[in-house]
C-alpha positions as CSV (number, residue, x, y, z in Angstrom):
1,M,0.9,16.4,19.8
2,V,3.3,18.7,18.0
3,L,1.2,21.4,15.6
4,G,2.2,20.4,12.0
5,Q,3.7,16.6,12.4
6,P,2.0,13.9,11.6
7,S,0.0,11.7,14.2
8,Q,2.7,9.1,15.2
9,V,0.7,5.4,14.9
10,L,2.7,3.3,16.1
11,C,5.9,4.5,18.8
12,L,8.7,2.2,21.1
13,E,10.2,3.7,24.0
14,G,13.6,2.0,25.2
15,V,11.9,-1.4,24.6
16,S,14.2,-4.5,25.2
17,K,14.0,-8.4,25.2
18,R,15.4,-11.0,26.0
19,F,14.7,-15.1,26.1
20,Q,16.0,-17.9,28.3
21,R,18.2,-20.6,25.7
22,G,19.4,-22.8,28.4
23,R,21.3,-21.5,30.5
24,E,22.1,-18.2,28.4
25,A,19.7,-15.4,28.2
26,V,19.6,-14.2,24.4
27,V,19.1,-10.7,23.6
28,A,16.1,-9.9,20.7
29,L,16.0,-6.1,21.5
30,E,18.4,-4.3,23.0
31,V,16.6,-0.2,23.6
32,A,14.6,-0.3,20.7
33,E,13.3,3.4,20.2
34,L,11.3,3.9,16.6
35,A,8.5,6.3,15.6
36,V,6.0,5.2,12.8
37,A,3.9,7.9,11.3
38,E,0.7,7.9,9.5
39,G,1.0,7.0,5.9
40,E,4.5,6.0,6.4
41,F,6.0,2.8,5.3
42,V,9.2,1.8,7.2
43,G,11.3,-1.2,5.9
44,L,13.3,-3.8,8.7
45,V,16.1,-5.3,7.2
46,G,18.7,-7.7,9.3
47,P,20.3,-11.1,9.1
48,S,17.9,-14.0,10.3
49,G,17.8,-14.0,14.6
50,S,18.5,-10.1,14.4
51,G,14.9,-9.2,16.4
52,K,13.2,-8.3,13.1
53,S,10.0,-10.5,14.0
54,T,10.1,-9.8,17.6
55,L,10.4,-5.8,17.0
56,L,7.0,-7.0,15.1
57,H,5.5,-8.7,17.6
58,M,6.4,-5.8,20.7
59,A,4.6,-3.8,18.0
60,G,1.3,-6.0,17.1
61,G,1.0,-6.8,21.1
62,L,1.4,-10.6,20.3
63,D,4.4,-10.2,23.4
64,R,5.1,-7.8,25.8
65,P,8.6,-5.8,26.5
66,D,10.3,-6.7,29.6
67,S,11.1,-3.1,29.5
68,G,10.2,-0.2,28.2
69,R,6.7,1.2,26.0
70,V,4.9,0.5,23.4
71,W,2.4,2.9,22.4
72,L,-0.3,1.9,19.2
73,D,-2.7,4.8,18.3
74,G,-2.1,6.3,22.0
75,R,-2.2,3.4,23.9
76,D,0.1,2.4,26.2
77,V,0.2,-1.6,25.0
78,S,2.5,-2.8,27.2
79,T,0.3,-2.6,30.1
80,L,-2.7,-3.7,28.7
81,S,-3.7,-7.9,29.7
82,A,-4.1,-10.7,27.1
83,R,-7.5,-9.9,26.4
84,E,-7.0,-5.9,26.1
85,R,-3.8,-6.8,23.7
86,A,-6.0,-9.4,21.5
87,R,-8.9,-6.9,21.0
88,L,-6.5,-3.9,20.0
89,R,-4.9,-6.1,17.3
90,R,-8.2,-6.8,15.8
91,R,-9.6,-3.3,15.8
92,Y,-6.0,-1.5,15.1
93,V,-3.7,-3.9,13.7
94,G,-3.4,-6.0,10.3
95,F,-0.7,-8.8,10.1
96,V,0.3,-9.9,6.8
97,F,2.6,-12.9,6.7
98,Q,4.9,-15.1,4.2
99,F,3.0,-18.3,4.5
100,F,-0.2,-17.0,3.9
101,H,-2.4,-18.8,6.7
102,L,-5.7,-19.0,4.9
103,I,-8.1,-21.5,5.8
104,P,-8.7,-24.2,3.1
105,T,-12.4,-25.0,4.1
106,L,-13.2,-21.0,3.7
107,S,-13.8,-19.2,0.3
108,V,-11.8,-15.6,-0.6
109,E,-14.6,-14.0,1.1
110,E,-14.9,-15.9,4.2
111,N,-10.9,-16.0,4.3
112,V,-11.3,-12.2,4.4
113,S,-14.2,-12.0,7.1
114,L,-13.1,-13.9,9.2
115,P,-11.3,-10.8,11.8
116,L,-15.1,-9.4,11.6
117,V,-16.7,-12.6,12.7
118,L,-13.3,-13.0,15.5
119,D,-14.4,-9.6,16.3
120,G,-18.0,-10.1,16.8
121,R,-19.0,-7.9,14.4
122,G,-20.4,-10.3,11.4
123,A,-19.3,-10.1,8.0
124,V,-20.1,-6.6,6.4
125,G,-20.6,-7.1,3.0
126,A,-19.8,-3.3,1.7
127,T,-16.9,-3.3,3.8
128,V,-15.6,-7.2,2.8
129,G,-16.5,-6.6,-1.0
130,E,-14.5,-3.4,-1.2
131,V,-11.2,-5.0,0.4
132,I,-11.7,-7.6,-2.0
133,A,-11.5,-5.2,-5.1
134,A,-9.2,-2.8,-4.1
135,V,-7.1,-5.7,-4.2
136,G,-8.1,-7.0,-7.5
137,L,-10.0,-10.2,-6.7
138,T,-13.1,-9.8,-7.0
139,G,-14.3,-12.6,-9.7
140,R,-12.4,-14.8,-7.4
141,R,-14.5,-14.4,-4.1
142,D,-16.5,-17.5,-4.2
143,H,-12.9,-19.7,-4.9
144,R,-11.1,-21.4,-2.0
145,P,-7.4,-21.0,-1.3
146,S,-6.5,-24.0,-3.5
147,E,-8.0,-23.0,-6.6
148,L,-5.5,-19.5,-6.8
149,S,-2.3,-19.0,-7.0
150,G,0.3,-17.8,-4.6
151,G,0.2,-14.4,-5.5
152,E,-3.5,-14.4,-5.3
153,M,-3.5,-16.1,-1.5
154,Q,-1.2,-13.5,-0.9
155,R,-3.8,-10.4,-1.6
156,V,-6.7,-12.5,0.2
157,A,-4.2,-12.1,3.2
158,I,-3.8,-8.5,2.6
159,A,-7.4,-7.8,1.9
160,R,-7.8,-9.7,5.4
161,A,-5.3,-7.5,7.0
162,L,-7.5,-4.7,5.7
163,V,-10.7,-5.2,6.5
164,N,-11.2,-3.7,9.9
165,R,-9.3,-0.6,8.3
166,P,-6.1,-1.0,10.5
167,R,-4.0,1.9,11.7
168,L,-1.2,-0.3,11.3
169,I,0.0,-3.2,9.0
170,L,2.6,-5.4,10.3
171,A,4.5,-7.8,7.3
172,D,6.7,-10.3,7.5
173,E,8.3,-11.5,4.3
174,P,5.0,-10.8,2.2
175,T,6.8,-11.6,-1.0
176,G,8.6,-14.1,0.7
177,N,7.0,-17.1,-1.2
178,L,6.5,-15.5,-4.8
179,D,8.4,-14.6,-7.8
180,S,9.6,-11.5,-8.8
181,S,7.1,-10.4,-10.6
182,T,4.2,-11.0,-8.2
183,G,6.2,-9.9,-5.6
184,E,6.6,-6.3,-6.7
185,E,2.6,-6.7,-7.7
186,I,1.6,-7.3,-3.8
187,L,4.2,-4.3,-2.6
188,D,2.0,-2.1,-5.0
189,V,-1.3,-3.4,-3.3
190,L,0.1,-2.5,-0.1
191,S,2.0,0.8,-1.0
192,D,-1.5,2.1,-2.6
193,R,-3.4,1.2,0.5
194,V,-1.1,3.2,2.6
195,A,-1.4,5.9,0.4
196,S,-4.7,6.2,0.2
197,S,-5.8,5.0,3.7
198,G,-3.2,7.2,5.4
199,C,-2.2,3.6,7.5
200,A,1.1,2.5,8.7
201,L,3.0,-0.1,7.2
202,V,6.2,-1.9,8.4
203,M,7.5,-4.8,6.7
204,V,10.2,-7.2,7.5
205,T,12.1,-8.3,4.5
206,H,15.8,-9.8,3.1
207,N,15.1,-8.6,-0.6
208,P,16.6,-4.9,-1.0
209,D,14.2,-4.3,-3.8
210,A,11.6,-4.9,-1.5
211,A,13.3,-2.4,1.2
212,G,14.0,-0.1,-1.5
213,R,9.9,0.5,-1.9
214,A,10.1,2.1,1.8
215,D,10.3,5.8,3.0
216,R,12.7,4.7,5.4
217,V,14.8,1.5,6.3
218,L,16.2,0.9,9.4
219,T,18.7,-2.4,10.0
220,L,18.4,-4.6,12.9
221,K,21.7,-6.0,13.9
222,D,22.2,-8.1,17.2
223,G,19.4,-6.8,18.9
224,R,20.1,-2.8,18.0
225,L,18.2,-0.9,15.3
226,E,20.6,1.5,13.6
227,G,20.0,4.2,11.5
228,Q,16.9,4.4,13.6
229,R,15.1,7.8,14.2
230,P,14.4,8.3,18.2
231,A,10.8,8.3,19.5
232,R,10.1,11.9,19.1
233,R,7.3,12.3,21.4
234,R,5.2,9.9,23.5
235,L,1.4,9.5,22.4
236,A,-1.1,11.0,24.8
237,A,-2.8,7.8,26.3
238,K,-6.4,7.2,25.4
239,P,-8.8,5.4,27.9
Protein backbone atom coordinates (compact mmCIF):
# COMPACT_ATOMS: atom_id res chain seq x y z
CA MET A 1 0.00 0.00 0.00
CA VAL A 2 1.08 3.59 -0.59
CA LEU A 3 0.63 5.89 2.39
CA GLY A 4 -1.80 8.71 1.78
CA GLN A 5 -3.60 6.82 -0.97
CA PRO A 6 -7.11 5.36 -0.51
CA SER A 7 -7.31 1.60 -0.24
CA GLN A 8 -8.26 -0.28 -3.35
CA VAL A 9 -11.32 -2.49 -3.07
CA LEU A 10 -11.21 -3.89 -6.62
CA CYS A 11 -8.27 -4.37 -8.98
CA LEU A 12 -8.30 -6.00 -12.42
CA GLU A 13 -4.86 -6.75 -13.83
CA GLY A 14 -4.70 -7.62 -17.54
CA VAL A 15 -8.06 -9.44 -17.46
CA SER A 16 -9.17 -11.11 -20.69
CA LYS A 17 -12.20 -13.30 -21.39
CA ARG A 18 -13.34 -15.05 -24.57
CA PHE A 19 -16.41 -17.09 -25.38
CA GLN A 20 -16.87 -19.63 -28.14
CA ARG A 21 -19.72 -18.97 -30.57
CA GLY A 22 -19.71 -21.94 -32.91
CA ARG A 23 -16.27 -21.85 -34.51
CA GLU A 24 -15.75 -18.20 -33.69
CA ALA A 25 -13.96 -16.97 -30.56
CA VAL A 26 -15.73 -13.84 -29.30
CA VAL A 27 -13.65 -11.41 -27.25
CA ALA A 28 -15.68 -10.21 -24.26
CA LEU A 29 -12.80 -8.50 -22.42
CA GLU A 30 -9.33 -7.70 -23.73
CA VAL A 31 -6.53 -7.00 -21.20
CA ALA A 32 -8.75 -4.91 -18.93
CA GLU A 33 -6.98 -2.87 -16.24
CA LEU A 34 -9.04 -1.24 -13.51
CA ALA A 35 -8.54 -0.04 -9.95
CA VAL A 36 -11.46 1.10 -7.77
CA ALA A 37 -10.87 2.69 -4.38
CA GLU A 38 -12.88 2.79 -1.18
CA GLY A 39 -15.75 5.24 -1.42
CA GLU A 40 -15.44 5.56 -5.22
CA PHE A 41 -18.37 5.46 -7.64
CA VAL A 42 -17.35 4.29 -11.11
CA GLY A 43 -19.75 4.39 -14.07
CA LEU A 44 -19.34 1.89 -16.90
CA VAL A 45 -20.93 2.65 -20.28
CA GLY A 46 -20.82 1.17 -23.76
CA PRO A 47 -23.00 -0.44 -26.43
CA SER A 48 -24.79 -3.74 -25.89
CA GLY A 49 -22.41 -6.66 -26.23
CA SER A 50 -19.34 -4.56 -25.41
CA GLY A 51 -18.41 -6.62 -22.34
CA LYS A 52 -19.93 -4.59 -19.50
CA SER A 53 -21.77 -7.49 -17.83
CA THR A 54 -18.74 -9.74 -18.34
CA LEU A 55 -16.60 -7.22 -16.47
CA LEU A 56 -19.09 -7.21 -13.58
CA HIS A 57 -19.08 -11.01 -13.53
CA MET A 58 -15.27 -11.01 -13.31
CA ALA A 59 -15.29 -8.32 -10.61
CA GLY A 60 -17.85 -10.20 -8.50
CA GLY A 61 -16.27 -13.63 -8.85
CA LEU A 62 -19.21 -15.02 -10.81
CA ASP A 63 -16.76 -16.14 -13.50
CA ARG A 64 -13.01 -16.54 -13.92
CA PRO A 65 -10.87 -14.71 -16.47
CA ASP A 66 -9.00 -16.63 -19.15
CA SER A 67 -5.93 -14.59 -18.26
CA GLY A 68 -5.04 -11.87 -15.79
CA ARG A 69 -6.00 -11.47 -12.15
CA VAL A 70 -8.92 -10.06 -10.17
CA TRP A 71 -8.25 -8.76 -6.67
CA LEU A 72 -11.15 -8.10 -4.30
CA ASP A 73 -10.30 -6.52 -0.95
CA GLY A 74 -6.83 -8.06 -1.08
CA ARG A 75 -7.87 -11.53 -2.23
CA ASP A 76 -6.92 -12.99 -5.60
CA VAL A 77 -10.41 -14.05 -6.70
CA SER A 78 -9.17 -15.68 -9.90
CA THR A 79 -7.38 -18.43 -7.93
CA LEU A 80 -10.31 -19.39 -5.70
CA SER A 81 -12.54 -22.42 -6.09
CA ALA A 82 -16.23 -21.99 -6.96
CA ARG A 83 -17.18 -22.54 -3.29
CA GLU A 84 -14.61 -20.02 -2.07
CA ARG A 85 -15.78 -17.46 -4.61
CA ALA A 86 -19.39 -17.97 -3.51
CA ARG A 87 -18.40 -17.35 0.11
CA LEU A 88 -16.48 -14.22 -0.89
CA ARG A 89 -19.48 -12.89 -2.85
CA ARG A 90 -21.84 -13.43 0.08
CA ARG A 91 -19.60 -11.52 2.48
CA TYR A 92 -17.92 -8.82 0.40
CA VAL A 93 -20.06 -8.09 -2.68
CA GLY A 94 -23.56 -6.70 -3.09
CA PHE A 95 -25.34 -7.10 -6.46
CA VAL A 96 -28.12 -4.82 -7.76
CA PHE A 97 -29.73 -5.75 -11.08
CA GLN A 98 -32.12 -4.12 -13.54
CA PHE A 99 -34.63 -6.88 -12.79
CA PHE A 100 -35.15 -6.91 -9.05
CA HIS A 101 -34.96 -10.71 -8.53
CA LEU A 102 -37.05 -10.61 -5.37
CA ILE A 103 -38.71 -13.79 -4.14
CA PRO A 104 -42.46 -13.10 -4.50
CA THR A 105 -43.56 -15.24 -1.54
CA LEU A 106 -41.24 -13.48 0.92
CA SER A 107 -41.80 -10.16 2.67
CA VAL A 108 -39.49 -7.18 2.32
CA GLU A 109 -37.76 -8.12 5.56
CA GLU A 110 -37.34 -11.75 4.49
CA ASN A 111 -35.97 -10.78 1.06
CA VAL A 112 -33.45 -8.43 2.65
CA SER A 113 -32.46 -11.08 5.21
CA LEU A 114 -31.79 -13.74 2.59
CA PRO A 115 -28.01 -13.15 2.15
CA LEU A 116 -27.51 -13.50 5.90
CA VAL A 117 -29.55 -16.70 5.99
CA LEU A 118 -27.66 -18.20 3.03
CA ASP A 119 -24.39 -17.36 4.76
CA GLY A 120 -25.51 -19.33 7.82
CA ARG A 121 -25.76 -16.29 10.10
CA GLY A 122 -29.54 -16.11 10.32
CA ALA A 123 -31.54 -12.91 10.10
CA VAL A 124 -29.82 -10.32 12.30
CA GLY A 125 -32.76 -8.10 13.20
CA ALA A 126 -30.85 -4.89 13.96
CA THR A 127 -28.84 -5.06 10.74
CA VAL A 128 -31.87 -5.85 8.59
CA GLY A 129 -33.92 -3.09 10.20
CA GLU A 130 -31.08 -0.61 9.70
CA VAL A 131 -30.73 -1.17 5.96
CA ILE A 132 -34.50 -1.22 5.43
CA ALA A 133 -34.67 2.15 7.19
CA ALA A 134 -31.71 3.42 5.13
CA VAL A 135 -33.65 2.86 1.90
CA GLY A 136 -36.83 4.39 3.33
CA LEU A 137 -38.99 1.27 3.61
CA THR A 138 -39.53 0.85 7.35
CA GLY A 139 -43.28 1.03 6.87
CA ARG A 140 -43.18 -1.65 4.17
CA ARG A 141 -41.10 -4.36 5.84
CA ASP A 142 -44.03 -6.83 6.07
CA HIS A 143 -45.20 -6.27 2.47
CA ARG A 144 -44.57 -8.69 -0.38
CA PRO A 145 -43.13 -7.60 -3.75
CA SER A 146 -46.55 -7.62 -5.44
CA GLU A 147 -47.62 -4.88 -3.02
CA LEU A 148 -44.71 -2.58 -3.92
CA SER A 149 -44.01 -0.13 -6.72
CA GLY A 150 -41.05 -0.60 -9.07
CA GLY A 151 -39.02 1.96 -7.16
CA GLU A 152 -39.81 0.28 -3.85
CA MET A 153 -38.79 -3.12 -5.22
CA GLN A 154 -35.47 -1.69 -6.35
CA ARG A 155 -34.98 -0.20 -2.87
CA VAL A 156 -35.53 -3.69 -1.44
CA ALA A 157 -32.92 -5.04 -3.87
CA ILE A 158 -30.47 -2.35 -2.72
CA ALA A 159 -31.16 -3.14 0.95
CA ARG A 160 -30.53 -6.83 0.21
CA ALA A 161 -27.22 -5.90 -1.43
CA LEU A 162 -26.24 -3.80 1.60
CA VAL A 163 -27.23 -6.14 4.42
CA ASN A 164 -23.84 -7.89 4.52
CA ARG A 165 -22.06 -4.51 4.67
CA PRO A 166 -20.22 -5.27 1.41
CA ARG A 167 -16.92 -3.75 0.39
CA LEU A 168 -18.09 -3.59 -3.23
CA ILE A 169 -21.49 -2.97 -4.85
CA LEU A 170 -21.94 -4.04 -8.48
CA ALA A 171 -25.01 -2.50 -10.11
CA ASP A 172 -26.17 -3.58 -13.58
CA GLU A 173 -28.63 -1.01 -15.03
CA PRO A 174 -30.24 -0.36 -11.61
CA THR A 175 -32.51 2.38 -13.03
CA GLY A 176 -33.32 0.62 -16.31
CA ASN A 177 -36.87 -0.36 -15.33
CA LEU A 178 -37.74 2.90 -13.57
CA ASP A 179 -39.06 6.29 -14.61
CA SER A 180 -36.59 9.17 -14.49
CA SER A 181 -37.77 10.59 -11.17
CA THR A 182 -37.69 7.22 -9.40
CA GLY A 183 -34.34 6.47 -11.04
CA GLU A 184 -32.90 9.64 -9.52
CA GLU A 185 -34.13 8.54 -6.10
CA ILE A 186 -32.43 5.15 -6.52
CA LEU A 187 -29.17 6.82 -7.54
CA ASP A 188 -29.45 9.04 -4.45
CA VAL A 189 -29.77 5.94 -2.26
CA LEU A 190 -26.75 4.26 -3.87
CA SER A 191 -24.62 7.40 -3.75
CA ASP A 192 -25.53 8.07 -0.11
CA ARG A 193 -24.60 4.54 0.94
CA VAL A 194 -21.24 4.74 -0.84
CA ALA A 195 -20.53 8.04 0.90
CA SER A 196 -21.64 6.84 4.34
CA SER A 197 -20.13 3.34 4.34
CA GLY A 198 -16.97 3.81 2.28
CA CYS A 199 -17.76 0.86 0.02
CA ALA A 200 -16.98 1.05 -3.70
CA LEU A 201 -19.64 1.10 -6.42
CA VAL A 202 -19.29 0.03 -10.05
CA MET A 203 -22.44 0.72 -12.07
CA VAL A 204 -23.24 -0.33 -15.63
CA THR A 205 -25.68 2.02 -17.34
CA HIS A 206 -26.89 3.22 -20.76
CA ASN A 207 -28.27 6.38 -19.16
CA PRO A 208 -25.88 9.35 -19.54
CA ASP A 209 -27.57 11.19 -16.67
CA ALA A 210 -27.01 8.21 -14.38
CA ALA A 211 -23.39 7.89 -15.53
CA GLY A 212 -22.93 11.58 -14.77
CA ARG A 213 -23.45 10.84 -11.08
CA ALA A 214 -20.24 8.77 -10.96
CA ASP A 215 -16.83 10.01 -9.83
CA ARG A 216 -15.44 8.82 -13.16
CA VAL A 217 -16.86 7.09 -16.21
CA LEU A 218 -15.21 4.36 -18.27
CA THR A 219 -16.31 3.19 -21.72
CA LEU A 220 -16.21 -0.40 -22.93
CA LYS A 221 -16.02 -0.95 -26.67
CA ASP A 222 -15.33 -4.31 -28.32
CA GLY A 223 -14.10 -5.68 -25.01
CA ARG A 224 -11.62 -2.86 -24.36
CA LEU A 225 -11.80 -0.25 -21.64
CA GLU A 226 -11.26 3.29 -22.84
CA GLY A 227 -10.32 6.23 -20.67
CA GLN A 228 -9.38 3.74 -17.99
CA ARG A 229 -7.06 4.35 -15.07
CA PRO A 230 -4.45 1.56 -14.92
CA ALA A 231 -4.27 -0.65 -11.85
CA ARG A 232 -1.69 1.39 -9.95
CA ARG A 233 -0.66 -1.15 -7.36
CA ARG A 234 -1.40 -4.74 -6.49
CA LEU A 235 -3.18 -5.48 -3.25
CA ALA A 236 -1.28 -7.67 -0.83
CA ALA A 237 -2.93 -11.06 -0.69
CA LYS A 238 -4.79 -11.97 2.49
CA PRO A 239 -4.88 -15.48 3.85
